[in-house]
DSSP file (Angstrom, degrees, kcal/mol; ACC not computed):
  #  RESIDUE AA STRUCTURE BP1 BP2  ACC     N-H-->O    O-->H-N    N-H-->O    O-->H-N    TCO  KAPPA ALPHA  PHI   PSI    X-CA   Y-CA   Z-CA
    1    1 A M     >        0   0    0      0, 0.0     4,-2.3     0, 0.0     5,-0.2   0.000 360.0 360.0 360.0 -32.5    0.0    0.0    0.0
    2    2 A G  H  >  +     0   0    0      1,-0.2     4,-2.5     2,-0.2     5,-0.2   0.877 360.0  52.8 -61.2 -39.7    2.9    2.4    0.7
    3    3 A F  H  > S+     0   0    0      1,-0.2     4,-2.4     2,-0.2    -1,-0.2   0.920 110.1  47.3 -64.0 -43.4    4.1    2.2   -2.9
    4    4 A L  H  > S+     0   0    0      2,-0.2     4,-2.6     1,-0.2    -2,-0.2   0.891 111.8  50.5 -66.0 -39.0    0.6    3.1   -4.2
    5    5 A D  H  X S+     0   0    0     -4,-2.3     4,-2.7     2,-0.2    -1,-0.2   0.913 111.6  48.4 -63.8 -41.8    0.3    6.0   -1.7
    6    6 A N  H  X S+     0   0    0     -4,-2.5     4,-2.5     2,-0.2    -2,-0.2   0.907 112.5  48.0 -64.6 -41.6    3.7    7.3   -2.8
    7    7 A A  H  X S+     0   0    0     -4,-2.4     4,-2.5     2,-0.2    -2,-0.2   0.902 112.1  49.8 -65.6 -40.7    2.8    7.1   -6.4
    8    8 A K  H  X S+     0   0    0     -4,-2.6     4,-2.5     2,-0.2    -2,-0.2   0.929 112.0  47.5 -63.6 -45.5   -0.5    8.8   -5.8
    9    9 A D  H  X S+     0   0    0     -4,-2.7     4,-2.6     1,-0.2    -2,-0.2   0.906 112.5  49.6 -61.7 -41.7    1.3   11.6   -3.9
   10   10 A A  H  X S+     0   0    0     -4,-2.5     4,-2.5     2,-0.2    -2,-0.2   0.906 111.1  49.2 -64.8 -41.2    3.9   12.0   -6.6
   11   11 A A  H  X S+     0   0    0     -4,-2.5     4,-2.5     2,-0.2    -2,-0.2   0.910 112.0  48.3 -65.1 -41.7    1.2   12.1   -9.3
   12   12 A E  H  X S+     0   0    0     -4,-2.5     4,-2.5     2,-0.2    -2,-0.2   0.911 112.3  48.8 -64.5 -42.0   -0.7   14.8   -7.3
   13   13 A A  H  X S+     0   0    0     -4,-2.6     4,-2.4     2,-0.2    -2,-0.2   0.902 112.1  49.1 -64.4 -40.4    2.4   16.8   -6.8
   14   14 A T  H  X S+     0   0    0     -4,-2.5     4,-2.6     2,-0.2    -2,-0.2   0.912 110.6  50.7 -64.7 -42.1    3.2   16.5  -10.5
   15   15 A G  H  X S+     0   0    0     -4,-2.5     4,-2.4     2,-0.2    -2,-0.2   0.912 111.0  48.2 -61.7 -43.5   -0.3   17.6  -11.4
   16   16 A R  H  X S+     0   0    0     -4,-2.5     4,-2.7     2,-0.2    -2,-0.2   0.919 111.9  50.0 -62.4 -43.1   -0.1   20.6   -9.1
   17   17 A K  H  X S+     0   0    0     -4,-2.4     4,-2.4     2,-0.2    -2,-0.2   0.907 110.9  48.6 -63.4 -42.4    3.3   21.6  -10.6
   18   18 A I  H  X S+     0   0    0     -4,-2.6     4,-2.5     2,-0.2    -1,-0.2   0.920 111.7  50.3 -63.4 -42.9    2.0   21.3  -14.1
   19   19 A G  H  X S+     0   0    0     -4,-2.4     4,-2.5     1,-0.2    -2,-0.2   0.914 111.1  48.2 -61.0 -43.7   -1.0   23.4  -13.2
   20   20 A E  H  X S+     0   0    0     -4,-2.7     4,-2.7     2,-0.2    -1,-0.2   0.900 111.1  51.2 -63.3 -40.8    1.3   26.1  -11.6
   21   21 A T  H  X S+     0   0    0     -4,-2.4     4,-2.4     2,-0.2    -2,-0.2   0.904 110.6  48.3 -64.1 -41.4    3.5   26.0  -14.7
   22   22 A V  H  X S+     0   0    0     -4,-2.5     4,-2.5     2,-0.2    -2,-0.2   0.924 112.3  48.7 -64.8 -44.3    0.4   26.5  -17.0
   23   23 A E  H  X S+     0   0    0     -4,-2.5     4,-2.6     2,-0.2    -2,-0.2   0.907 111.3  50.2 -62.2 -42.0   -0.8   29.4  -14.8
   24   24 A D  H  X S+     0   0    0     -4,-2.7     4,-2.6     2,-0.2    -1,-0.2   0.916 111.3  48.3 -62.0 -43.5    2.6   31.0  -14.8
   25   25 A A  H  X S+     0   0    0     -4,-2.4     4,-2.4     2,-0.2    -2,-0.2   0.909 111.3  50.4 -63.7 -41.6    2.8   30.7  -18.6
   26   26 A K  H  X S+     0   0    0     -4,-2.5     4,-2.4     1,-0.2    -2,-0.2   0.916 111.4  48.5 -61.8 -43.8   -0.7   32.2  -18.9
   27   27 A D  H  X S+     0   0    0     -4,-2.6     4,-2.4     2,-0.2    -2,-0.2   0.904 110.7  50.6 -63.2 -42.1    0.3   35.1  -16.6
   28   28 A R  H  X S+     0   0    0     -4,-2.6     4,-2.2     2,-0.2    -2,-0.2   0.911 111.0  48.5 -63.3 -42.1    3.4   35.8  -18.6
   29   29 A I  H  X S+     0   0    0     -4,-2.4     4,-2.4     1,-0.2    -2,-0.2   0.925 111.3  50.4 -64.0 -43.5    1.5   35.8  -21.9
   30   30 A G  H  X S+     0   0    0     -4,-2.4     4,-2.4     1,-0.2    -2,-0.2   0.892 109.2  51.9 -60.3 -39.9   -1.0   38.2  -20.4
   31   31 A D  H  X S+     0   0    0     -4,-2.4     4,-2.4     2,-0.2    -1,-0.2   0.909 109.5  49.2 -63.2 -42.4    1.8   40.4  -19.2
   32   32 A K  H  X S+     0   0    0     -4,-2.2     4,-2.4     2,-0.2    -2,-0.2   0.891 110.5  50.7 -65.4 -39.1    3.3   40.5  -22.7
   33   33 A V  H  X S+     0   0    0     -4,-2.4     4,-2.5     2,-0.2    -2,-0.2   0.922 110.2  49.8 -63.1 -43.8   -0.1   41.4  -24.2
   34   34 A D  H  X S+     0   0    0     -4,-2.4     4,-2.4     1,-0.2    -2,-0.2   0.904 110.7  50.0 -61.3 -41.7   -0.5   44.2  -21.6
   35   35 A E  H  X S+     0   0    0     -4,-2.4     4,-2.7     2,-0.2    -2,-0.2   0.915 110.4  49.8 -62.4 -43.2    3.0   45.5  -22.5
   36   36 A A  H  X S+     0   0    0     -4,-2.4     4,-2.2     1,-0.2    -2,-0.2   0.904 111.1  49.0 -63.8 -41.1    2.1   45.4  -26.2
   37   37 A K  H  X S+     0   0    0     -4,-2.5     4,-2.1     2,-0.2    -1,-0.2   0.913 112.0  48.9 -63.8 -42.2   -1.1   47.3  -25.6
   38   38 A A  H  X S+     0   0    0     -4,-2.4     4,-2.3     2,-0.2    -2,-0.2   0.907 110.6  50.7 -64.6 -41.8    0.7   49.9  -23.5
   39   39 A D  H  X S+     0   0    0     -4,-2.7     4,-2.6     1,-0.2    -1,-0.2   0.900 109.1  51.5 -61.8 -40.6    3.3   50.3  -26.2
   40   40 A A  H  X S+     0   0    0     -4,-2.2     4,-2.3     1,-0.2    -1,-0.2   0.897 109.4  50.0 -64.0 -39.8    0.6   50.8  -28.8
   41   41 A K  H  X S+     0   0    0     -4,-2.1     4,-2.6     2,-0.2    -2,-0.2   0.902 110.7  49.7 -64.3 -40.8   -1.0   53.5  -26.7
   42   42 A V  H  X S+     0   0    0     -4,-2.3     4,-2.7     2,-0.2    -2,-0.2   0.930 111.2  48.6 -63.7 -45.2    2.3   55.2  -26.3
   43   43 A K  H  X S+     0   0    0     -4,-2.6     4,-2.2     1,-0.2    -2,-0.2   0.892 112.5  48.7 -62.9 -39.2    3.0   55.1  -30.0
   44   44 A Q  H  X S+     0   0    0     -4,-2.3     4,-2.5     2,-0.2    -1,-0.2   0.914 111.3  49.8 -65.8 -42.3   -0.5   56.5  -30.7
   45   45 A A  H  X S+     0   0    0     -4,-2.6     4,-2.4     2,-0.2    -2,-0.2   0.910 110.4  50.2 -63.1 -41.7    0.0   59.2  -28.2
   46   46 A E  H  X S+     0   0    0     -4,-2.7     4,-2.4     1,-0.2    -1,-0.2   0.905 111.1  49.0 -62.6 -41.0    3.3   60.2  -29.8
   47   47 A A  H  X S+     0   0    0     -4,-2.2     4,-2.4     2,-0.2    -2,-0.2   0.897 110.3  51.1 -65.1 -39.6    1.6   60.3  -33.2
   48   48 A D  H  X S+     0   0    0     -4,-2.5     4,-2.6     2,-0.2    -2,-0.2   0.895 110.0  49.8 -63.7 -40.1   -1.1   62.5  -31.8
   49   49 A V  H  X S+     0   0    0     -4,-2.4     4,-2.8     2,-0.2     5,-0.2   0.933 110.9  49.0 -64.8 -45.4    1.4   64.8  -30.3
   50   50 A K  H  X S+     0   0    0     -4,-2.4     4,-2.4     1,-0.2    -2,-0.2   0.905 112.1  49.2 -61.0 -40.9    3.3   65.1  -33.6
   51   51 A K  H  X S+     0   0    0     -4,-2.4     4,-2.5     2,-0.2    -1,-0.2   0.929 112.0  47.9 -63.5 -45.1    0.1   65.7  -35.4
   52   52 A A  H  X S+     0   0    0     -4,-2.6     4,-2.4     1,-0.2    -2,-0.2   0.897 112.0  49.8 -63.7 -40.5   -0.9   68.4  -32.9
   53   53 A E  H  X S+     0   0    0     -4,-2.8     4,-2.8     2,-0.2    -1,-0.2   0.903 110.5  50.1 -64.5 -40.6    2.5   70.0  -33.2
   54   54 A A  H  X S+     0   0    0     -4,-2.4     4,-2.5     2,-0.2    -2,-0.2   0.913 111.0  48.8 -64.1 -42.0    2.3   70.0  -37.0
   55   55 A E  H  X S+     0   0    0     -4,-2.5     4,-2.5     2,-0.2    -2,-0.2   0.902 111.9  49.8 -63.3 -40.4   -1.1   71.6  -36.9
   56   56 A R  H  X S+     0   0    0     -4,-2.4     4,-2.7     2,-0.2    -2,-0.2   0.937 111.5  47.8 -62.4 -46.6    0.2   74.2  -34.5
   57   57 A D  H  X S+     0   0    0     -4,-2.8     4,-2.5     1,-0.2    -2,-0.2   0.891 112.1  50.0 -62.6 -39.6    3.2   75.0  -36.7
   58   58 A T  H  X S+     0   0    0     -4,-2.5     4,-2.6     2,-0.2    -1,-0.2   0.919 111.5  48.2 -64.5 -43.3    0.9   75.2  -39.7
   59   59 A T  H  X S+     0   0    0     -4,-2.5     4,-2.8     2,-0.2    -2,-0.2   0.914 111.9  49.6 -64.3 -42.6   -1.4   77.6  -37.9
   60   60 A E  H  X S+     0   0    0     -4,-2.7     4,-2.7     2,-0.2    -2,-0.2   0.923 111.9  48.3 -61.7 -43.9    1.5   79.7  -36.8
   61   61 A A  H  X S+     0   0    0     -4,-2.5     4,-2.4     2,-0.2    -2,-0.2   0.912 112.4  48.8 -63.8 -42.0    2.9   79.9  -40.3
   62   62 A K  H  X S+     0   0    0     -4,-2.6     4,-2.5     2,-0.2    -2,-0.2   0.926 112.9  47.4 -62.1 -45.6   -0.5   80.8  -41.7
   63   63 A N  H  X S+     0   0    0     -4,-2.8     4,-2.3     2,-0.2    -2,-0.2   0.886 111.0  51.2 -65.3 -39.2   -1.0   83.5  -39.1
   64   64 A D  H  X S+     0   0    0     -4,-2.7     4,-2.2     2,-0.2    -1,-0.2   0.922 110.9  48.9 -62.5 -43.3    2.5   84.9  -39.7
   65   65 A Y  H  X S+     0   0    0     -4,-2.4     4,-1.9     1,-0.2    -2,-0.2   0.923 111.4  48.9 -62.1 -44.9    1.8   85.0  -43.5
   66   66 A K  H  X S+     0   0    0     -4,-2.5     4,-1.4     1,-0.2    -1,-0.2   0.879 110.0  52.5 -62.8 -37.7   -1.5   86.8  -42.9
   67   67 A E  H  X S+     0   0    0     -4,-2.3     4,-1.1     1,-0.2    -1,-0.2   0.893 107.5  51.7 -65.6 -39.0    0.3   89.3  -40.6
   68   68 A Q  H  < S+     0   0    0     -4,-2.2     3,-0.3     1,-0.2    -1,-0.2   0.880 106.9  53.9 -64.4 -37.1    2.9   90.0  -43.3
   69   69 A L  H  < S+     0   0    0     -4,-1.9    -1,-0.2     1,-0.2    -2,-0.2   0.830 104.8  55.1 -66.3 -31.2    0.1   90.7  -45.8
   70   70 A R  H  <        0   0    0     -4,-1.4    -1,-0.2     1,-0.2    -2,-0.2   0.795 360.0 360.0 -72.8 -27.2   -1.4   93.2  -43.4
   71   71 A D     <        0   0    0     -4,-1.1    -1,-0.2    -3,-0.3    -2,-0.2   0.486 360.0 360.0 -75.7 360.0    1.8   95.2  -43.1
């Protein structure tokens, strides 16, 4: 009976270890997905800033030109 109990305990421990490994892998994948989403948001924000800066520069140039025409 001792051998069967030992085998059963070993199988349960192995099952728990496999479950933990799967959960860890799932968590790591989720972390990488979160990082990728955050990176995408940063890149979008950077693009939005560049667009806003370009619009500002265009407006300034237009206003400067209009001011020159008034003089």
